Kinemage of the C-alpha trace (Angstrom):
@kinemage 1
@onewidth
@group {chain A} dominant
@subgroup {mainchain}
@vectorlist {calphas} color= white
{ca met a 1} P 2.571 -13.550 16.050
{ca ser a 2} L 0.306 -13.618 19.235
{ca arg a 3} L -2.358 -10.875 19.953
{ca glu a 4} L -0.267 -9.601 22.858
{ca ser a 5} L 2.986 -9.095 21.223
{ca asp a 6} L 1.078 -7.443 18.044
{ca phe a 7} L -0.725 -5.244 20.487
{ca tyr a 8} L 2.675 -3.979 21.998
{ca leu a 9} L 4.461 -3.857 18.656
{ca arg a 10} L 1.437 -1.669 17.325
{ca arg a 11} L 1.760 0.692 20.403
{ca leu a 12} L 5.519 0.935 19.890
{ca his a 13} L 5.018 1.721 16.230
{ca ser a 14} L 2.380 4.461 17.154
{ca leu a 15} L 4.562 5.937 19.641
{ca leu a 16} L 7.773 5.906 17.585
{ca gly a 17} L 5.847 7.353 14.712
{ca ile a 18} L 5.190 10.575 16.895
{ca ile a 19} L 8.309 10.428 19.121
{ca pro a 20} L 10.974 10.757 17.862
{ca val a 21} L 10.026 10.371 13.913
{ca gly a 22} L 7.155 12.907 13.856
{ca leu a 23} L 9.240 15.452 15.829
{ca phe a 24} L 12.093 14.974 13.554
{ca val a 25} L 9.881 15.481 10.499
{ca ala a 26} L 8.494 18.725 11.859
{ca gln a 27} L 12.096 19.893 12.648
{ca his a 28} L 13.430 18.947 9.334
{ca leu a 29} L 10.651 20.854 7.483
{ca val a 30} L 11.154 23.987 9.584
{ca ile a 31} L 14.997 23.914 9.048
{ca asn a 32} L 14.385 23.526 5.248
{ca his a 33} L 12.033 26.589 5.478
{ca phe a 34} L 15.065 28.775 5.902
{ca ala a 35} L 15.512 28.358 2.252
{ca thr a 36} L 12.674 30.963 1.855
{ca arg a 37} L 15.072 33.475 3.423
{ca gly a 38} L 17.833 32.696 0.942
{ca glu a 39} L 20.740 30.501 0.232
{ca glu a 40} L 22.934 31.649 3.164
{ca ala a 41} L 20.243 31.194 5.897
{ca phe a 42} L 19.516 27.627 4.629
{ca asn a 43} L 23.087 26.675 4.809
{ca thr a 44} L 23.534 28.188 8.109
{ca ala a 45} L 20.718 26.246 9.601
{ca ser a 46} L 21.553 23.015 7.830
{ca asn a 47} L 25.463 23.244 8.961
{ca phe a 48} L 24.122 24.013 12.456
{ca met a 49} L 22.024 20.642 12.499
{ca gly a 50} L 24.840 18.728 10.795
{ca asn a 51} L 27.478 19.784 13.333
{ca leu a 52} L 25.569 18.902 16.635
{ca pro a 53} L 27.578 17.217 19.068
{ca phe a 54} L 27.273 13.368 18.732
{ca val a 55} L 25.490 13.695 15.563
{ca leu a 56} L 26.002 10.238 14.239
{ca phe a 57} L 24.552 8.742 17.589
{ca leu a 58} L 21.463 11.084 17.213
{ca glu a 59} L 20.954 10.118 13.525
{ca trp a 60} L 21.079 6.510 14.300
{ca phe a 61} L 19.312 6.059 17.654
{ca ile a 62} L 16.984 9.011 17.265
{ca ile a 63} L 16.168 8.992 13.568
{ca tyr a 64} L 17.242 5.979 11.451
{ca ile a 65} L 16.544 3.219 13.904
{ca pro a 66} L 13.098 4.406 14.980
{ca leu a 67} L 12.356 5.262 11.478
{ca met a 68} L 13.213 1.857 10.049
{ca phe a 69} L 11.144 0.048 12.835
{ca his a 70} L 8.247 2.276 12.030
{ca ala a 71} L 8.622 1.961 8.259
{ca phe a 72} L 9.203 -1.914 8.055
{ca tyr a 73} L 6.341 -2.707 10.676
{ca gly a 74} L 4.318 -0.054 9.147
{ca leu a 75} L 4.426 -2.057 5.798
{ca tyr a 76} L 3.367 -5.166 7.490
{ca ile a 77} L 0.279 -3.244 8.858
{ca ala a 78} L -0.493 -1.756 5.553
{ca phe a 79} L -0.379 -5.232 3.677
{ca thr a 80} L -2.303 -7.145 6.274
{ca ala a 81} L -4.979 -4.335 6.958
{ca lys a 82} L -8.531 -4.885 5.632
{ca asn a 83} L -9.641 -1.696 4.192
{ca asn a 84} L -13.433 -1.368 4.109
{ca val a 85} L -14.095 2.070 2.385
{ca gln a 86} L -16.311 0.309 -0.484
{ca arg a 87} L -18.644 -1.056 2.228
{ca phe a 88} L -18.308 1.590 4.858
{ca gly a 89} L -17.301 5.100 3.173
{ca thr a 90} L -16.901 7.022 6.378
{ca phe a 91} L -14.388 9.840 6.845
{ca arg a 92} L -12.321 7.594 9.435
{ca asn a 93} L -12.150 4.652 7.071
{ca trp a 94} L -10.750 6.723 4.214
{ca met a 95} L -8.197 8.126 6.684
{ca phe a 96} L -7.189 4.581 7.648
{ca met a 97} L -6.686 3.628 4.098
{ca leu a 98} L -5.124 6.967 3.207
{ca gln a 99} L -2.514 6.330 6.231
{ca arg a 100} L -1.490 2.748 4.715
{ca met a 101} L -1.335 4.264 1.179
{ca thr a 102} L 1.004 7.188 2.214
{ca gly a 103} L 2.981 5.038 4.419
{ca val a 104} L 3.973 2.630 1.483
{ca phe a 105} L 4.650 5.650 -0.763
{ca leu a 106} L 6.834 7.291 2.091
{ca val a 107} L 9.037 4.204 2.310
{ca ile a 108} L 10.006 4.648 -1.226
{ca phe a 109} L 10.291 8.563 -1.044
{ca ile a 110} L 12.365 8.560 2.191
{ca ala a 111} L 14.635 6.067 0.834
{ca trp a 112} L 15.292 8.146 -2.301
{ca his a 113} L 15.640 11.227 -0.385
{ca ile a 114} L 18.279 9.516 1.806
{ca tyr a 115} L 20.084 8.313 -1.088
{ca glu a 116} L 20.218 11.627 -2.598
{ca thr a 117} L 21.324 13.444 0.517
{ca arg a 118} L 22.871 11.392 3.370
{ca ile a 119} L 24.371 8.658 1.090
{ca gln a 120} L 25.760 11.347 -1.294
{ca lys a 121} L 27.331 13.022 1.622
{ca ala a 122} L 28.917 10.061 2.740
{ca leu a 123} L 30.373 9.633 -0.746
{ca gly a 124} L 31.772 13.218 -0.338
{ca ala a 125} L 29.063 15.639 -1.720
{ca glu a 126} L 27.986 18.491 0.178
{ca val a 127} L 24.435 18.746 1.465
{ca asp a 128} L 23.566 22.339 0.812
{ca phe a 129} L 21.093 24.761 -1.004
{ca asn a 130} L 22.832 24.095 -4.340
{ca met a 131} L 22.382 20.216 -3.942
{ca met a 132} L 18.724 20.671 -3.377
{ca ala a 133} L 18.280 23.288 -6.121
{ca asn a 134} L 19.949 20.902 -8.517
{ca ile a 135} L 17.773 18.071 -7.358
{ca leu a 136} L 14.537 20.039 -7.769
{ca asp a 137} L 15.498 21.722 -11.203
{ca asn a 138} L 13.847 18.652 -12.720
{ca pro a 139} L 10.162 19.087 -12.922
{ca phe a 140} L 9.543 15.430 -12.154
{ca met a 141} L 11.782 15.558 -8.883
{ca leu a 142} L 10.060 18.609 -7.741
{ca ala a 143} L 6.510 16.919 -8.312
{ca phe a 144} L 7.906 13.760 -6.538
{ca tyr a 145} L 9.277 15.878 -3.663
{ca ile a 146} L 5.764 17.856 -3.240
{ca ala a 147} L 4.046 14.509 -3.148
{ca gly a 148} L 6.368 13.379 -0.569
{ca val a 149} L 6.008 16.426 1.542
{ca ile a 150} L 2.261 16.147 1.437
{ca ala a 151} L 2.212 12.445 2.076
{ca ala a 152} L 4.741 12.811 5.051
{ca thr a 153} L 2.703 15.701 6.590
{ca phe a 154} L -0.595 14.042 6.037
{ca his a 155} L 0.660 10.749 7.441
{ca leu a 156} L 2.211 12.623 10.575
{ca ala a 157} L -0.968 14.592 11.241
{ca asn a 158} L -3.233 11.455 10.810
{ca gly a 159} L -0.988 9.397 12.828
{ca leu a 160} L -1.185 11.979 15.537
{ca trp a 161} L -4.774 11.495 15.772
{ca ser a 162} L -4.492 7.645 15.872
{ca phe a 163} L -1.734 8.032 18.698
{ca leu a 164} L -4.003 10.054 20.873
{ca val a 165} L -6.904 7.683 20.568
{ca thr a 166} L -4.680 4.534 20.792
{ca trp a 167} L -3.199 5.594 23.991
{ca gly a 168} L -6.304 6.630 25.538
{ca leu a 169} L -5.865 10.507 25.302
{ca ala a 170} L -8.851 11.114 23.074
{ca gln a 171} L -11.548 8.595 23.984
{ca ser a 172} L -14.968 10.386 23.658
{ca pro a 173} L -16.595 11.227 20.449
{ca arg a 174} L -16.373 14.884 21.249
{ca ser a 175} L -12.580 14.909 21.918
{ca gln a 176} L -11.845 12.752 18.949
{ca thr a 177} L -13.848 15.416 16.795
{ca ile a 178} L -11.730 18.204 18.316
{ca val a 179} L -8.442 16.173 17.795
{ca thr a 180} L -9.597 15.696 13.958
{ca tyr a 181} L -9.721 19.497 13.675
{ca val a 182} L -6.465 20.145 15.437
{ca thr a 183} L -4.744 17.350 13.325
{ca ile a 184} L -6.164 18.801 10.030
{ca ala a 185} L -4.712 22.202 11.053
{ca val a 186} L -1.266 20.403 11.925
{ca phe a 187} L -1.365 18.738 8.454
{ca leu a 188} L -2.114 22.182 6.673
{ca val a 189} L 0.554 24.229 8.576
{ca leu a 190} L 3.253 21.546 8.092
{ca ala a 191} L 2.435 21.000 4.421
{ca thr a 192} L 2.423 24.640 3.720
{ca ile a 193} L 5.878 24.953 5.493
{ca gly a 194} L 7.361 22.058 3.486
{ca val a 195} L 5.990 23.142 0.067
{ca gln a 196} L 7.025 26.704 0.544
{ca ala a 197} L 10.543 25.358 1.461
{ca leu a 198} L 10.881 23.219 -1.741
{ca leu a 199} L 9.569 26.053 -3.885
{ca ala a 200} L 12.271 28.252 -2.495
{ca phe a 201} L 14.962 26.247 -4.059
{ca val a 202} L 13.456 26.466 -7.637
């Protein structure tokens, strides 16, 4: 692969990680958070999203295709990256390594989550509050989903930092420091929303 094509693929990978994949993750967590208001509230919100016009088109071209590119090219980046935290244990080097580690874990987690929800729906199951309650009734699955939510929200927040730097929106050391604090706040807020939603099913 030439340097030029690799440059543009990494730019596309970064962009798709925020728009639309990142926006979808945030929206998905907010919809799930309706579970904290009870079974009826969650089912109403979930049914609304599941019955949007052109839902199959939206799922494939706004979620699945961008997600698959981001995931598979992300795996390439993860397994070809040279982590140097042992020689240079700076904060950003640790974030770089954790971004790759959470990315690999998320490929497994998201594939399993899609199997348990979207594929089961295609086979005739109903994706509702009871489905998630049954899944999370298993302590191992609850821990797995909590790890998935924390990994996803970290990956999104840290990816947002990389996106702003890569696309030239945060170039100075001061702006990068500010963005670091902002993205930490994004991670904490989204992780809290996601974990609260999971615990509401238990």
